[in-house]
Each structure stands twice: as C-alpha cells, then as structure tokens.
PADRENTI-526086 format. One record per residue: residue number from 1; residue in three letters; chain; x, y, z of N, C-alpha, C, O in turn. Coordinates in Angstrom, 1 decimal, decimal comma, padded with zeros to 4 digits. Each point is the difference from the previous one (the first is absolute). Layout:
PADRENTI-526086
+-----+------+------+--------+---------+--------+---------+----------+--------+--------+---------+--------+--------+---------+--------+
| pos | code | unit | n.east | n.north |   n.up | ca.east | ca.north |  ca.up | c.east | c.north |   c.up | o.east | o.north |   o.up |
+-----+------+------+--------+---------+--------+---------+----------+--------+--------+---------+--------+--------+---------+--------+
| NUM |  ala |    A |      X |       Y |      Z |       X |        Y |      Z |      X |       Y |      Z |      X |       Y |      Z |
...
+-----+------+------+--------+---------+--------+---------+----------+--------+--------+---------+--------+--------+---------+--------+
end
This chain:
PADRENTI-526086
+-----+------+------+--------+---------+--------+---------+----------+--------+--------+---------+--------+--------+---------+--------+
| pos | code | unit | n.east | n.north |   n.up | ca.east | ca.north |  ca.up | c.east | c.north |   c.up | o.east | o.north |   o.up |
+-----+------+------+--------+---------+--------+---------+----------+--------+--------+---------+--------+--------+---------+--------+
|   1 |  unk |    A | -035,3 |  -008,9 | -005,9 |   001,2 |   -000,1 |  000,1 |  000,5 |  -000,6 |  001,1 | -000,4 |   000,3 |  001,1 |
|   2 |  unk |    A |  001,2 |  -001,3 | -001,3 |   000,6 |   -000,9 |  001,1 |  001,2 |   000,8 |  000,8 |  000,7 |   001,0 | -000,5 |
|   3 |  unk |    A | -000,7 |  -001,6 |  001,7 |   000,9 |    000,8 |  001,0 |  001,4 |  -000,7 | -000,2 |  000,1 |  -001,2 |  000,1 |
|   4 |  unk |    A |  000,9 |   002,0 | -000,5 |   001,4 |   -000,4 |  000,1 |  000,5 |  -000,4 |  001,4 | -000,1 |   000,8 |  000,9 |
|   5 |  unk |    A |  000,6 |  -001,7 | -000,7 |   000,6 |   -000,7 |  001,0 |  001,2 |   000,8 |  000,3 |  000,8 |  -000,3 | -001,0 |
|   6 |  unk |    A | -000,4 |   000,9 |  001,7 |   001,4 |    000,5 |  000,4 |  000,8 |  -001,1 |  000,8 | -000,4 |  -000,6 |  001,0 |
|   7 |  unk |    A |  001,7 |   000,4 | -001,8 |   000,8 |   -001,0 |  001,0 |  001,5 |   001,0 | -000,1 |  000,1 |   001,0 | -000,6 |
|   8 |  unk |    A |  001,0 |  -001,6 |  001,4 |   001,0 |    000,4 |  000,1 |  001,0 |  -000,2 | -001,1 |  000,1 |  -001,2 | -000,4 |
|   9 |  unk |    A |  000,7 |   001,9 | -000,2 |   001,0 |   -000,2 | -000,9 |  001,4 |   000,5 |  000,4 |  000,3 |   001,1 |  000,5 |
|  10 |  unk |    A |  000,5 |  -002,2 | -000,7 |   001,5 |    000,1 |  000,7 |  001,0 |  -000,8 | -000,7 | -000,4 |  -000,9 | -000,7 |
|  11 |  unk |    A |  001,6 |   001,3 |  000,8 |   001,1 |   -000,7 | -000,5 |  000,8 |   000,2 |  001,2 |  000,1 |   001,0 |  000,6 |
|  12 |  unk |    A |  000,8 |  -002,3 | -000,1 |   001,0 |   -000,2 |  000,8 |  001,2 |  -000,7 | -000,7 |  000,0 |  -000,9 | -000,8 |
|  13 |  unk |    A |  001,1 |   001,7 |  001,3 |   001,5 |   -000,9 | -000,6 |  000,9 |   000,2 |  001,3 | -000,2 |   000,8 |  001,0 |
|  14 |  unk |    A |  001,3 |  -002,0 | -001,4 |   001,3 |    000,6 |  000,9 |  000,9 |   000,8 | -000,6 |  000,3 |  -000,1 | -001,2 |
|  15 |  unk |    A |  000,1 |   001,0 |  001,9 |   000,9 |    001,2 | -001,0 |  001,4 |  -000,2 |  000,7 | -000,2 |  -000,5 |  001,1 |
|  16 |  unk |    A |  001,4 |   000,6 | -001,4 |   001,2 |    000,2 |  000,1 |  001,0 |   000,5 | -001,0 |  000,7 |  -000,7 | -000,6 |
|  17 |  unk |    A | -000,8 |   001,8 |  000,5 |   000,6 |    001,1 | -000,8 | -000,6 |  -000,3 | -001,6 |  000,6 |   000,0 | -001,0 |
|  18 |  unk |    A | -002,3 |  -000,2 |  001,4 |  -000,8 |   -000,1 | -001,3 | -000,7 |  -001,5 |  000,3 |  000,3 |  -000,8 |  000,8 |
|  19 |  unk |    A | -001,3 |   001,0 | -001,9 |  -000,6 |   -001,5 |  000,6 |  000,7 |  -001,3 | -000,2 |  000,4 |  -000,5 | -001,1 |
|  20 |  unk |    A | -000,4 |   000,1 |  002,2 |   000,7 |   -001,3 |  000,1 | -001,0 |  -001,2 | -000,1 |  000,5 |  -001,1 | -000,4 |
|  21 |  unk |    A | -001,8 |   001,2 |  000,7 |  -000,6 |   -001,4 | -000,1 | -001,5 |   000,4 |  000,4 | -000,3 |   000,7 |  001,0 |
|  22 |  unk |    A | -000,8 |  -001,1 | -002,0 |  -001,5 |    000,2 | -000,1 | -000,6 |  -000,9 | -000,7 |  000,6 |  -001,1 | -000,4 |
|  23 |  unk |    A | -001,8 |   001,3 |  000,2 |  -000,8 |   -001,0 | -000,4 |  000,4 |  -000,7 | -001,5 | -000,2 |  -001,2 | -000,2 |
|  24 |  unk |    A |  000,7 |   002,1 | -000,8 |   000,4 |   -000,2 | -001,0 |  001,2 |  -001,1 | -000,3 |  000,0 |  -000,8 | -000,8 |
|  25 |  unk |    A |  001,1 |   001,1 |  001,9 |   001,2 |   -001,0 |  000,1 | -000,5 |  -001,3 |  000,8 |  000,5 |  -001,1 | -000,3 |
|  26 |  unk |    A | -001,4 |   001,2 |  001,3 |  -000,4 |   -001,2 |  000,8 | -000,9 |  -000,9 | -001,3 |  000,1 |  -001,2 | -000,1 |
|  27 |  unk |    A | -000,9 |   001,9 | -000,8 |  -000,8 |   -000,9 | -000,6 |  001,1 |  -000,7 | -001,3 | -000,1 |  -001,1 | -000,4 |
|  28 |  unk |    A |  001,0 |   002,1 |  000,0 |   001,0 |   -000,8 | -000,9 |  000,7 |  -001,3 |  000,7 |  000,0 |  -001,1 | -000,5 |
|  29 |  unk |    A |  000,6 |   001,5 |  001,8 |   000,6 |   -001,0 |  000,8 | -000,9 |  -001,4 |  000,0 |  000,4 |  -001,2 | -000,2 |
|  30 |  unk |    A | -001,6 |   001,5 |  000,6 |  -001,0 |   -000,9 |  000,2 | -000,3 |  -000,9 | -001,2 | -000,6 |  -001,1 |  000,2 |
|  31 |  unk |    A |  000,8 |   001,6 | -001,4 |   000,0 |   -000,6 | -001,3 |  001,0 |  -000,7 | -000,4 |  000,0 |  -001,1 | -000,6 |
|  32 |  unk |    A |  001,3 |   002,0 |  001,0 |   001,2 |   -000,9 | -000,3 | -000,1 |  -001,5 |  001,0 |  000,2 |  -001,1 | -000,4 |
|  33 |  unk |    A | -000,5 |   001,4 |  001,5 |   000,0 |   -001,2 |  001,0 | -001,1 |  -001,0 | -000,7 |  000,4 |  -001,2 | -000,2 |
|  34 |  unk |    A | -001,3 |   001,5 | -000,1 |  -001,1 |   -001,1 | -001,2 |  000,7 |  -000,5 | -001,1 |  000,0 |  -001,2 | -000,2 |
|  35 |  unk |    A |  000,5 |   002,1 | -000,5 |   000,4 |   -000,4 | -001,3 |  001,6 |  -000,6 | -000,1 |  000,4 |  -000,7 | -001,0 |
|  36 |  unk |    A |  000,3 |   001,1 |  001,9 |   001,7 |   -000,1 |  000,2 |  000,5 |   000,6 | -001,2 |  001,0 |  -000,5 | -000,5 |
|  37 |  unk |    A | -001,6 |   001,5 | -000,1 |   000,7 |    001,0 | -001,0 | -000,3 |   001,5 |  000,1 | -001,1 |   000,5 |  000,2 |
|  38 |  unk |    A |  002,0 |   000,0 | -000,4 |  -000,1 |    001,5 |  000,0 | -000,7 |   000,7 | -001,1 | -000,8 |   001,0 |  000,1 |
|  39 |  unk |    A |  001,2 |  -001,6 | -001,4 |  -000,8 |    000,2 | -001,3 | -001,4 |  -000,1 |  000,1 | -000,7 |   000,9 | -000,2 |
|  40 |  unk |    A |  000,3 |  -002,3 |  000,5 |  -001,5 |   -000,3 |  000,1 | -000,7 |   000,7 |  000,9 | -001,2 |   000,4 | -000,3 |
|  41 |  unk |    A |  001,8 |   000,0 |  001,6 |  -000,6 |    000,8 |  000,8 | -000,1 |   001,3 | -000,4 | -001,0 |   000,6 |  000,4 |
|  42 |  unk |    A |  001,8 |   000,1 | -001,2 |  -000,2 |    001,2 | -000,4 | -001,0 |   000,1 | -001,4 | -000,8 |   000,9 | -000,3 |
|  43 |  unk |    A |  000,9 |  -001,7 | -000,3 |  -001,2 |   -000,6 | -001,2 | -001,2 |   000,2 |  000,6 | -000,9 |   000,7 | -000,5 |
|  44 |  unk |    A |  000,7 |  -001,5 |  001,7 |  -001,0 |   -000,2 |  000,3 | -000,9 |   001,2 |  000,6 | -001,3 |  -000,1 |  000,1 |
|  45 |  unk |    A |  002,1 |   001,4 |  000,2 |  -000,4 |    001,1 |  000,7 |  000,0 |   001,1 | -001,3 | -000,2 |   001,2 |  000,3 |
|  46 |  unk |    A |  000,4 |  -001,5 | -001,4 |  -000,1 |    000,6 | -001,0 |  001,4 |   001,2 |  000,0 |  000,0 |   001,1 | -000,6 |
|  47 |  unk |    A |  001,1 |  -001,6 |  001,2 |   001,2 |    000,7 |  000,0 |  000,8 |  -000,5 | -000,8 |  000,0 |  -001,2 | -000,1 |
|  48 |  unk |    A |  001,0 |   002,1 | -000,6 |   001,2 |   -000,6 | -000,6 |  001,2 |  -000,7 |  001,0 |  000,3 |   000,5 |  001,1 |
|  49 |  unk |    A |  000,3 |  -001,5 | -001,6 |   000,9 |   -000,7 |  000,8 |  001,3 |   001,1 |  000,1 |  000,7 |  -000,1 |  001,0 |
|  50 |  unk |    A | -000,5 |   000,9 | -001,6 |   001,4 |    001,2 |  000,2 | -000,7 |   000,7 |  001,4 |  000,6 |   000,1 |  001,1 |
|  51 |  unk |    A | -001,8 |   000,2 | -001,3 |  -000,7 |    001,2 |  001,0 |  000,0 |  -001,0 |  001,2 |  000,4 |   000,6 |  000,9 |
|  52 |  unk |    A | -000,6 |  -001,6 | -000,6 |  -000,3 |   -001,2 |  001,2 |  001,8 |   000,1 |  000,3 |  000,5 |   000,5 |  001,0 |
|  53 |  unk |    A |  000,1 |  -001,0 | -001,7 |   001,4 |    000,0 |  000,5 |  000,7 |   001,2 |  000,5 |  000,8 |   000,0 |  000,9 |
|  54 |  unk |    A | -001,2 |   001,0 | -001,7 |   000,5 |    001,5 |  000,8 | -000,9 |   000,4 |  001,3 |  000,4 |   000,9 |  000,8 |
|  55 |  unk |    A | -001,4 |  -001,4 | -000,8 |  -000,5 |    000,2 |  001,3 |  000,6 |  -001,0 |  001,0 |  000,5 |   000,6 |  001,0 |
|  56 |  unk |    A | -000,3 |  -001,7 | -000,8 |   000,7 |   -000,8 |  000,4 |  001,3 |   000,6 |  000,6 |  000,3 |   000,2 |  001,2 |
|  57 |  unk |    A |  000,4 |   000,0 | -002,3 |   001,1 |    000,6 |  000,4 |  000,1 |   001,5 |  001,0 |  000,9 |   000,4 |  000,7 |
|  58 |  unk |    A | -001,9 |  -000,1 | -000,9 |   000,0 |    001,4 |  000,8 | -000,6 |  -000,3 |  001,3 |  000,4 |   000,5 |  001,1 |
|  59 |  unk |    A | -001,3 |  -001,3 | -001,2 |  -000,6 |   -000,3 |  001,2 |  001,4 |  -000,9 |  001,1 |  000,1 |   000,2 |  001,2 |
|  60 |  unk |    A |  000,5 |  -000,9 | -001,9 |   001,0 |   -000,7 |  001,1 |  001,0 |   001,0 |  000,0 |  000,7 |  -000,2 |  001,0 |
|  61 |  unk |    A | -000,3 |   001,3 | -001,8 |   001,1 |    001,0 |  000,7 | -000,8 |   000,5 |  001,4 |  000,3 |   000,0 |  001,2 |
|  62 |  unk |    A | -001,6 |   000,5 | -001,8 |  -000,6 |    000,8 |  001,5 | -000,2 |  -001,0 |  001,2 |  000,0 |   000,3 |  001,2 |
|  63 |  unk |    A | -000,1 |  -001,5 | -001,6 |  -000,2 |   -000,7 |  001,4 |  001,3 |  -000,4 |  000,6 |  000,3 |   000,0 |  001,2 |
|  64 |  unk |    A |  000,6 |  -000,4 | -002,1 |   001,5 |   -000,3 |  000,4 | -000,1 |  -001,7 | -000,1 |  001,0 |  -000,6 |  000,5 |
|  65 |  unk |    A | -001,9 |  -000,1 | -000,9 |   000,6 |   -001,2 | -000,1 | -000,9 |  -000,5 | -001,6 | -000,6 |   000,8 | -000,7 |
|  66 |  unk |    A |  000,7 |  -002,4 |  000,4 |  -000,4 |   -000,1 | -001,0 | -001,5 |  -000,8 |  000,0 | -000,3 |  -000,8 |  000,8 |
|  67 |  unk |    A | -000,4 |   001,2 | -001,7 |  -001,5 |   -000,5 |  000,1 | -000,2 |  -001,4 | -000,8 | -000,8 |  -000,8 |  000,3 |
|  68 |  unk |    A |  001,7 |   000,7 | -001,5 |  -000,2 |   -001,1 | -000,8 |  001,5 |  -001,1 |  000,0 |  001,1 |   000,5 |  000,1 |
|  69 |  unk |    A | -001,3 |  -001,6 | -000,2 |   001,1 |   -000,7 | -000,6 |  000,1 |  -000,5 | -001,4 | -000,8 |  -001,0 | -000,3 |
|  70 |  unk |    A |  001,4 |   001,3 | -000,6 |  -000,1 |   -000,3 | -001,2 |  001,1 |  -001,1 | -000,7 |  001,2 |   000,0 |  000,1 |
|  71 |  unk |    A | -001,9 |  -000,7 | -000,7 |   000,7 |   -001,2 | -000,8 | -000,1 |   000,5 | -001,4 | -001,1 |   000,3 | -000,4 |
|  72 |  unk |    A |  002,2 |  -000,3 | -000,3 |   000,1 |    000,3 | -001,4 |  000,1 |  -001,1 | -000,9 |  000,9 |  -000,9 |  000,1 |
|  73 |  unk |    A | -001,9 |   000,9 | -001,0 |   000,1 |   -000,9 | -001,4 |  000,3 |  -001,6 |  000,6 | -000,4 |  -000,3 |  001,1 |
|  74 |  unk |    A |  000,9 |  -000,5 | -001,8 |   000,5 |   -001,1 |  000,3 | -001,4 |  -001,2 | -000,8 | -001,1 |   000,3 | -000,6 |
|  75 |  unk |    A |  001,6 |  -001,5 |  000,9 |  -000,9 |   -000,8 | -001,0 | -001,6 |   000,1 |  000,4 | -001,0 |  -000,2 | -000,7 |
|  76 |  unk |    A |  001,2 |   000,5 |  002,0 |  -001,9 |    000,2 |  000,5 | -000,2 |   001,2 | -000,5 | -001,2 |   000,2 | -000,4 |
|  77 |  unk |    A |  002,0 |   000,7 |  000,4 |  -000,3 |    001,7 | -000,2 |  000,0 |   000,7 |  001,1 |  000,0 |  -000,7 |  001,0 |
|  78 |  unk |    A |  000,0 |   001,8 | -000,7 |   000,4 |    000,6 |  001,1 | -001,0 |   000,0 |  001,0 | -000,7 |  -001,0 |  000,1 |
|  79 |  unk |    A |  000,3 |   002,2 |  001,0 |  -000,9 |    000,1 |  000,9 |  000,4 |   000,8 |  000,7 |  001,2 |   000,5 |  000,0 |
|  80 |  unk |    A | -002,2 |  -000,1 |  001,0 |   000,2 |    000,7 |  001,2 | -000,8 |  -000,4 |  001,4 | -001,2 |  -000,4 | -000,1 |
|  81 |  unk |    A |  001,9 |   000,5 |  001,4 |  -000,8 |   -000,3 |  001,0 |  000,4 |   000,9 |  000,9 |  001,2 |   000,4 |  000,2 |
|  82 |  unk |    A | -002,3 |   000,0 |  000,7 |   000,3 |    001,0 |  001,0 |  000,8 |  -000,5 |  001,0 |  000,2 |  -001,2 |  000,2 |
|  83 |  unk |    A |  000,4 |   002,3 |  000,5 |   001,0 |   -000,4 |  000,9 | -001,1 |  -000,3 |  001,3 | -001,2 |   000,2 | -000,1 |
|  84 |  unk |    A |  002,0 |  -000,8 |  001,4 |  -000,5 |   -000,1 |  001,1 | -000,2 |   001,4 |  000,6 | -001,0 |   000,0 |  000,8 |
|  85 |  unk |    A |  001,7 |   001,2 | -000,9 |  -000,2 |    001,0 |  000,4 | -001,3 |   001,0 | -000,6 | -000,7 |   000,9 |  000,6 |
|  86 |  unk |    A |  000,6 |  -001,3 | -001,9 |  -001,1 |    000,4 | -000,9 | -001,3 |  -000,6 |  000,6 | -001,0 |   000,8 |  000,2 |
|  87 |  unk |    A |  000,9 |  -002,0 |  000,1 |  -000,9 |   -000,8 |  000,5 | -000,4 |   000,4 |  001,2 | -001,2 |  -000,2 |  000,2 |
|  88 |  unk |    A |  001,9 |   000,7 |  000,7 |  -000,3 |    000,8 |  001,6 | -000,3 |   001,2 | -000,6 | -001,1 |   000,4 |  000,3 |
|  89 |  unk |    A |  001,7 |   000,4 | -001,0 |  -000,6 |    001,3 | -000,3 | -001,7 |  -000,2 | -000,5 | -000,9 |   000,7 |  000,5 |
|  90 |  unk |    A |  000,7 |  -001,6 | -001,7 |  -001,2 |    000,0 | -000,6 | -001,1 |  -000,4 |  001,4 | -000,9 |   000,7 |  000,3 |
|  91 |  unk |    A |  001,3 |  -001,6 |  000,4 |  -000,7 |   -000,4 |  001,3 | -000,5 |   001,4 |  000,7 | -001,1 |   000,5 |  000,0 |
|  92 |  unk |    A |  002,0 |  -000,2 |  000,5 |  -000,1 |    001,1 |  000,9 | -000,7 |   001,2 | -000,6 | -000,8 |   000,6 |  000,7 |
|  93 |  unk |    A |  001,0 |  -000,1 | -001,9 |  -000,7 |    000,9 | -001,1 | -001,4 |  -000,1 |  000,1 | -000,8 |   001,0 |  000,2 |
|  94 |  unk |    A |  000,4 |  -002,5 | -000,5 |  -001,4 |   -000,4 |  000,0 | -000,8 |   000,5 |  001,5 | -001,0 |   000,5 |  000,3 |
|  95 |  unk |    A |  002,0 |  -001,0 |  000,6 |  -000,8 |    000,2 |  001,2 | -000,3 |   001,5 |  000,5 | -001,1 |   000,6 |  000,4 |
|  96 |  unk |    A |  002,3 |  -000,1 | -000,7 |   000,0 |    001,6 |  000,3 | -001,3 |   000,7 | -001,1 | -000,7 |   000,8 |  000,6 |
|  97 |  unk |    A |  000,5 |  -001,2 | -001,8 |  -000,9 |    000,6 | -000,7 | -001,5 |  -000,7 |  000,3 | -000,9 |   000,8 | -000,2 |
|  98 |  unk |    A |  000,6 |  -001,9 |  000,7 |  -001,0 |   -000,2 |  000,8 |  000,0 |   000,9 |  001,3 | -001,1 |   000,5 |  000,0 |
|  99 |  unk |    A |  001,6 |  -000,3 |  001,0 |  -000,1 |    001,1 |  000,9 | -000,3 |   001,1 | -000,2 | -000,9 |   000,7 |  000,6 |
| 100 |  unk |    A |  001,8 |  -000,1 | -001,8 |  -000,4 |    001,3 | -000,1 | -001,3 |   000,2 | -000,8 | -000,4 |   001,1 | -000,2 |
| 101 |  unk |    A | -000,2 |  -002,3 | -000,4 |  -001,3 |    000,0 | -000,5 | -001,4 |   000,3 |  001,3 | -001,0 |   000,7 |  000,0 |
| 102 |  unk |    A |  001,4 |  -001,7 |  000,9 |  -000,9 |   -000,1 |  001,0 |  000,0 |   001,4 |  000,6 | -001,0 |   000,6 |  000,2 |
| 103 |  unk |    A |  002,4 |  -000,1 |  000,2 |   000,1 |    001,3 |  000,7 | -000,8 |   000,9 | -000,7 | -000,8 |   000,6 |  000,6 |
| 104 |  unk |    A |  001,0 |  -000,4 | -001,8 |  -000,8 |    001,4 | -000,6 | -001,5 |  -000,4 | -000,1 | -000,8 |   000,9 |  000,2 |
| 105 |  unk |    A |  000,3 |  -002,0 | -000,5 |  -001,5 |   -000,4 |  000,1 | -000,2 |   000,2 |  001,5 | -001,2 |   000,2 |  000,2 |
| 106 |  unk |    A |  001,9 |   000,0 |  001,0 |  -000,6 |   -000,1 |  001,3 |  000,1 |   001,7 |  000,1 | -000,8 |   000,6 |  000,7 |
| 107 |  unk |    A |  001,7 |   000,3 | -001,4 |   000,2 |    001,3 |  000,1 | -001,4 |   000,5 | -000,8 | -000,9 |   000,7 |  000,6 |
| 108 |  unk |    A |  000,8 |  -000,9 | -001,6 |  -000,8 |    000,0 | -000,9 | -001,5 |  -000,2 |  000,5 | -000,8 |   000,9 | -000,2 |
| 109 |  unk |    A |  000,4 |  -001,8 |  000,9 |  -001,2 |   -000,4 |  000,8 |  000,1 |   000,8 |  001,4 | -001,0 |  -000,2 |  000,7 |
| 110 |  unk |    A |  002,0 |   001,2 |  000,0 |   000,2 |    000,9 |  001,0 | -001,0 |   001,3 | -000,7 | -001,1 |   000,5 |  000,4 |
| 111 |  unk |    A |  001,8 |  -000,2 | -001,7 |  -000,2 |    001,5 | -000,5 | -001,4 |  -000,2 | -001,1 | -000,6 |   000,9 | -000,3 |
| 112 |  unk |    A |  000,5 |  -001,8 |  000,1 |  -001,4 |    000,0 | -001,2 | -000,8 |  -001,1 |  000,2 | -001,0 |   000,0 | -000,8 |
| 113 |  unk |    A |  001,1 |  -000,9 |  001,5 |  -000,7 |   -001,0 |  000,2 | -000,3 |  -001,0 | -001,2 |  000,7 |   000,3 | -001,0 |
| 114 |  unk |    A | -001,5 |  -001,3 |  000,9 |  -000,1 |   -001,1 | -001,0 |  000,4 |   000,7 | -001,2 | -000,1 |   001,3 |  000,1 |
| 115 |  unk |    A |  000,7 |  -002,0 | -001,3 |   000,0 |    000,5 | -001,2 | -001,2 |  -000,1 | -000,8 | -000,3 |   000,7 | -001,0 |
| 116 |  unk |    A | -000,4 |  -001,6 |  001,4 |  -001,3 |   -000,2 | -000,4 | -001,0 |   001,0 |  000,4 | -001,0 |  -000,3 | -000,6 |
| 117 |  unk |    A |  000,9 |   001,1 |  001,1 |  -000,5 |    001,3 |  000,7 |  000,8 |   001,4 | -000,4 |  001,1 |   000,3 |  000,4 |
| 118 |  unk |    A | -002,1 |   000,4 | -001,2 |   000,6 |    001,1 | -000,6 |  000,3 |   001,3 |  001,0 | -000,7 |   000,0 |  001,0 |
| 119 |  unk |    A |  001,5 |   000,7 | -001,0 |   000,4 |    001,3 |  000,8 | -001,6 |   000,7 |  000,2 | -000,7 |   000,4 | -000,9 |
| 120 |  unk |    A |  000,6 |  -000,3 |  002,1 |  -001,5 |    000,7 |  000,0 |  000,3 |   001,8 | -000,6 |  000,9 |   000,8 |  000,3 |
| 121 |  unk |    A | -002,2 |  -000,6 | -001,2 |   000,3 |    001,3 | -000,1 | -000,4 |   001,2 |  000,9 | -000,9 |  -000,2 |  000,8 |
| 122 |  unk |    A |  001,4 |   001,1 | -000,8 |   000,1 |    001,3 |  001,0 | -001,2 |   000,6 | -000,5 | -000,5 |  -000,2 | -001,2 |
| 123 |  unk |    A |  000,0 |   001,0 |  002,4 |  -001,6 |    000,5 |  000,0 | -000,1 |   001,0 | -001,4 | -001,0 |   000,0 | -000,6 |
| 124 |  unk |    A |  002,1 |   000,8 |  000,3 |  -000,1 |    000,9 | -001,2 |  000,0 |  -000,8 | -001,3 | -000,7 |   000,4 | -000,9 |
| 125 |  unk |    A |  001,3 |  -001,6 |  000,9 |   000,2 |   -001,0 | -001,2 | -001,4 |  -000,7 | -000,1 | -000,2 |  -000,4 | -001,1 |
| 126 |  unk |    A | -000,8 |   000,3 |  002,1 |  -001,3 |   -000,8 | -000,1 | -000,9 |   001,1 | -000,9 | -000,6 |  -000,2 | -001,0 |
| 127 |  unk |    A |  000,9 |   001,5 |  001,7 |  -001,0 |    000,8 | -000,7 |  000,3 |   000,2 | -001,8 | -000,9 |   000,0 | -000,8 |
| 128 |  unk |    A |  002,3 |   000,1 |  000,6 |   000,2 |    000,0 | -001,4 | -000,1 |  -001,3 | -000,9 |  000,3 |   000,0 | -001,2 |
| 129 |  unk |    A | -000,8 |  -001,1 |  002,0 |   000,2 |   -001,1 | -000,7 | -001,9 |   000,1 | -000,1 | -000,4 |  -000,3 | -001,2 |
| 130 |  unk |    A | -000,4 |   000,5 |  002,1 |  -001,3 |    000,1 | -000,1 | -000,4 |   001,1 | -001,3 | -000,9 |  -000,3 | -000,8 |
| 131 |  unk |    A |  001,8 |   001,7 |  000,7 |  -000,4 |    000,7 | -001,1 |  000,1 |  -000,5 | -001,0 | -000,9 |   000,1 | -000,8 |
| 132 |  unk |    A |  001,9 |  -000,7 |  000,3 |   000,5 |   -000,8 | -001,2 | -001,3 |  -001,0 | -000,3 | -000,4 |  -000,1 | -001,2 |
| 133 |  unk |    A | -000,1 |  -000,4 |  001,9 |  -001,0 |   -001,1 | -000,1 | -001,1 |   000,6 | -000,4 | -000,3 |  -000,4 | -001,1 |
| 134 |  unk |    A | -000,4 |   001,4 |  001,6 |  -001,0 |    001,1 | -000,2 |  000,1 |   000,7 | -001,2 | -000,9 |   000,5 | -000,5 |
| 135 |  unk |    A |  002,2 |  -000,5 | -000,1 |   000,2 |    000,6 | -001,1 | -000,2 |  -001,0 | -001,2 | -000,3 |   000,4 | -001,1 |
| 136 |  unk |    A |  000,3 |  -001,4 |  001,3 |  -000,1 |   -001,0 | -001,0 | -001,3 |  -000,2 | -000,6 | -000,2 |  -000,9 | -000,9 |
+-----+------+------+--------+---------+--------+---------+----------+--------+--------+---------+--------+--------+---------+--------+
end
C-alpha cells in the first residue's frame, strides 16, 4: 500500500456582502480577455452564457464597478472586453493568491513538516500497526 501524500486544501475569495471575487470569476474574466467574448469564455468553462451573464452582473453589483465593456451586435458581431479596473483586480487577485499559497505552505511546514513525509505515528499507533501486520 502506497503512502498518501497529505496536502493543503483551501479556497480563498474576496467577500463583500457575499462572494465578490474568487478563482471562478478570475478564470472567466481571463478567458474573456483572451477570447473577447463572454459567450465563448463561458462555453470554454462549460457554463451557460446566461449563468455567466448573471455572475458578472452580481459581481459588478457587489464590487461597485463594471468588469466588462460590452459591444452589442453590429456588422462584425458583438464582443466583451475587461475594464481597466477589472484588469487591476485580476492582477492583484493573482498576486494575492500566490502570497496566500506561499503563506499556507510555510504554515504547513511549521506544523507538519514536508508534505512528502507522513505525520509520524504515535507510540500506541505503532503497536496497533504491528499487531495488524502480525495477524496477516
């Protein structure tokens, strides 16, 4: 039986009377920036356009500023671009996430050591493990 490697599991987001920004919205905006289309970005994430649109509106309400500039239809079709404030938020959120990750890894190391080394067995647990091996 292989040893399972323990790791940190966590979610982090910005909150302002409800979830205002996190990994999902970050990814959606990153894809809008890439594709210039909310519809395409949502589709790439396996999300319906209507759900993506509702999410953007909810986030804009909670944040107090627009995330997207929308261009409707026309000869070349519509499209979406992220606003300068959305780009600022994305950049700072990405840096924030990296610092959170580093900080949590440092705290993990302090309390548990390297993730590749399992938590040592207590003396009474060692005896039970030996008993089970002897029974086999």
